[in-house]
C-alpha positions in Angstrom: -93.8 175.2 68.3 -94.4 176.2 72.2 -96.3 172.9 73.4 -94.9 169.4 73.3 -96.7 167.9 70.0 -96.6 164.8 71.7 -98.3 165.8 74.8 -101.4 167.4 72.5 -101.9 163.6 70.7 -101.7 162.2 74.3 -104.4 164.5 75.5 -106.5 163.7 72.0 -106.1 160.2 73.3 -104.2 159.6 69.6 -100.7 157.3 69.6 -98.3 157.7 66.7 -96.9 154.4 64.9 -93.7 153.4 64.6 -91.6 154.7 62.2 -91.9 153.1 58.5 -89.3 152.7 56.2 -90.2 152.9 52.5 -90.3 150.1 50.4 -88.0 151.5 47.7 -84.5 152.9 48.1 -85.2 155.6 45.4 -87.1 157.9 47.1 -86.7 159.9 50.6 -89.9 160.2 53.0 -89.1 163.7 53.0 -86.7 166.1 51.1 -85.5 169.4 52.5 -85.4 172.6 49.9 -84.4 176.1 52.1 -87.3 176.2 54.9 -89.6 173.8 52.9 -89.9 170.1 53.2 -91.7 167.9 50.7 -93.4 165.0 52.3 -93.5 161.7 50.6 -97.3 160.2 50.8 -98.2 158.2 53.6 -100.6 155.0 53.8 -102.5 154.0 56.6 -100.1 151.9 58.6 -98.9 151.1 62.0 -95.1 149.7 61.5 -95.7 146.7 58.9 -99.2 146.5 59.3 -101.4 148.5 56.6 -104.6 149.3 56.9 -107.6 150.2 55.6 -107.7 148.6 52.7 -110.3 148.8 50.3 -112.4 151.4 48.3 -114.1 154.4 49.4 -118.2 153.9 48.7 -117.5 150.3 47.7 -115.7 148.2 50.8 -114.7 151.3 52.7 -117.4 153.6 54.4 -116.7 157.5 55.2 -115.9 157.0 59.0 -113.1 154.4 57.7 -111.8 157.1 55.2 -111.9 159.5 57.8 -109.6 157.0 60.0 -107.6 156.2 58.0 -106.7 159.9 56.6 -106.4 160.4 60.5 -103.5 157.2 60.5 -101.8 158.8 57.6 -101.8 162.1 59.4 -99.6 160.7 62.4 -97.6 158.6 59.4 -96.7 161.8 57.9 -95.8 163.4 62.0 -93.4 160.7 62.6 -91.5 161.0 59.4 -91.1 164.4 60.0 -90.0 164.0 63.2 -87.4 161.6 61.4 -86.7 164.0 59.1 -85.8 167.2 61.6 -83.8 164.4 63.9 -86.8 164.7 66.4 -86.7 168.5 66.2 -90.3 169.0 65.6 -90.8 172.5 67.4 -89.0 173.3 64.2 -92.5 173.2 62.4 -93.6 176.9 61.4 -96.4 176.1 59.4 -97.9 172.9 57.7 -98.6 175.0 54.2 -100.4 171.9 51.8 -101.9 168.6 52.3 -102.9 166.5 49.2 -105.1 163.8 50.3 -105.9 160.7 47.5 -108.6 158.8 48.1 -109.3 155.4 46.4 -112.9 156.1 44.9 -115.5 153.9 43.6 -116.6 156.0 40.3 -119.6 157.2 42.3 -117.9 158.3 45.7 -118.2 162.2 45.8 -117.1 162.8 49.3 -113.3 162.9 48.8 -113.2 165.8 50.6 -114.9 164.6 54.5 -112.5 161.7 53.8 -109.5 163.9 54.1 -111.1 165.8 57.2 -109.8 163.4 58.7 -105.9 164.3 58.5 -106.5 168.3 58.1 -108.7 167.9 61.5 -105.6 165.9 62.9 -103.0 168.8 62.0 -105.3 171.8 63.3 -105.6 169.7 67.1 -102.3 168.9 67.4 -100.7 172.1 65.6 -103.7 175.3 66.3 -103.1 177.4 63.6 -99.7 176.2 62.6 -101.8 173.2 61.4 -104.2 175.4 58.5 -103.3 174.8 55.3 -104.1 174.5 51.9 -105.7 170.9 51.1 -106.3 169.4 47.4 -108.8 166.0 48.0 -108.3 163.5 45.0 -110.7 160.8 44.0 -108.6 157.9 42.7 -108.7 154.9 40.9 -106.2 152.9 42.6 -103.4 153.5 45.6 -100.3 151.5 46.9 -100.8 148.6 48.3 -104.8 149.0 47.7 -104.9 151.6 50.5 -108.1 153.6 51.1 -106.0 156.8 51.2 -103.2 158.4 51.1 -101.7 161.8 52.2 -98.2 163.9 51.4 -97.9 167.2 52.8 -95.4 170.3 52.4 -94.2 172.2 55.7 -92.7 175.2 56.4 -89.9 174.7 58.8 -87.7 177.4 61.2 -84.1 177.1 60.7 
């Protein structure tokens, strides 16, 4: 992409969180196959601080969920930049986003929560940030967080 994504984030008032290492050595944050990068699910955290713990429709509001999804997307960008050795300009397009929402049984608004991640990617990458998406309500998520987001990204060689 031609515009520096960090400049776009700054213009939005968004700040990248520090790179977080996985709690297990059994998986990668990103795995590349050809021109695709498969991103592991990212939770809402800033460094070691886990944020937005709880369940949508119970202890977390829709606004909390939206903010959590946005923070998850920021963590995706940090991990993607790391996986590409700082060459995030290789991103051609975000292809697929999967958003998992820790939801109370009566919560039916996972899509508006997922908009937090989708809108951030569009704001930062423009049309290259437009993607297919699934928003799925689940009974629990790692570390008790409200949202987790994973992605598939197309990159240039």
